[in-house]
N, C-alpha and C positions, 0 to 999 in steps of 0.2 A: 126130444132127451137132449141136455146141454151136458158136454163133459169140460171139465176142469182142470188144468197143470199147473200147481204153483211152483214157485221157485224163487231162492234169496234169502229163505233163513240163515240163521247160524250165531255162533257166538261174536258178541262185542263189547266193548268196555263201557262203562259208563262216560256220557255224555257221546258219545258215537253215532254213526248212520249205518243205517241198512234201508234196500232198497228189495220189495216185495212184488214180485210178477206173478200174475194169473191168467194164461190164456184158456179161452173158450174156445171148443169147437161143437160141432152137431149143429142142434137148432139156434144158429146164433142171431137170426133174423129177428125171432122171438125175445130177446132179452131188452130187460127195462133197464133196472138197477143192477149195478155191480160194486160189491165193496166188498168189507173185510169185518171179521169179528175174530174174539180171540177169546179164550179161555184158560187162565191159569190152576194150578194146582186146587182144589178144593172150594173153585169157584165156578159160579154160572158163566155159561157162554155170554159175551155182551159187542153190541157193536163197538167199531173202532172209527170206520166212516164208509160212507156210500156215496157212489154219485150215481146221480139218473142219465137216460138216454140224450134229456138237455144239456146236461154237465150241469145242474145243481148238484152243488153238496151238503152233507151231513156228518158230524162229526160230534163223537162221542166230547163231552166236554174236559177231561182232562186231558185230551189230545190237542186240542186246538192250537195253533201255533206252533205245533210241536210234527205234527204228522200232515203230509198233504195226500189226497187220493188223487187220480187221474184216470184217464183212460183212453184208448187207440181204438177207435171204431174200426180202421181199419185192418186192424190187426186182431180185433174181438179180445184185446187185453186190457186188462185195470191192474194198476201199479199204488202200492203204498211208500212214498217217502216218508223213512223215519229217522229224525234228528232228534239231539241233545237223549238217547234214550238214557232211561232211568232203571234203576233194578228191578222197581214195579212194574214193567214194560213184559218181563220175562212170562211167554205164554206161547202156547200152539196157536198161531194165527190162520184162520181159514178164511178162503175166496166164498164169496156169496152173489148166487147170481138170482136175481127175478124175474119172471117174464111175463110176457103183457098179461099173460093166461090165468097167473094168480099162482104159479108152481115157482119152489123155491128149488136150486140146489148149490150141493155145498164140494168144496175141492176135500184133498186128502189132508191138509193139515202141513204147516211148516212150523217147526221149532225156533222159536227164536230167545236167545237167553243173553242176559243181562248182568254181565259180573266181571270183576276185577281179577 
């Protein structure tokens, strides 16, 4: 089992920045990929960015160049630095972890609202 605790969401003006954090605990040695998804009202949950154990990253096209995913393996934490935020980025952001055994775990979600 892996437990995930997210932090860092909030309200920000267009053009602003936020940094999300997600700390994992439990069976952390089994973690392979860590990342972030988001879900806006009335829309499906979608990938934002992910980072593998070897630090290979994967970004959704709409976030390339604005968002940066990183991880600190010593702290079992994944980060999402979000810059140049737009109102369209408003959503609940979920931390996601995939283990080497093929299991997926989700955080509880953190609200990000981009509005003036």
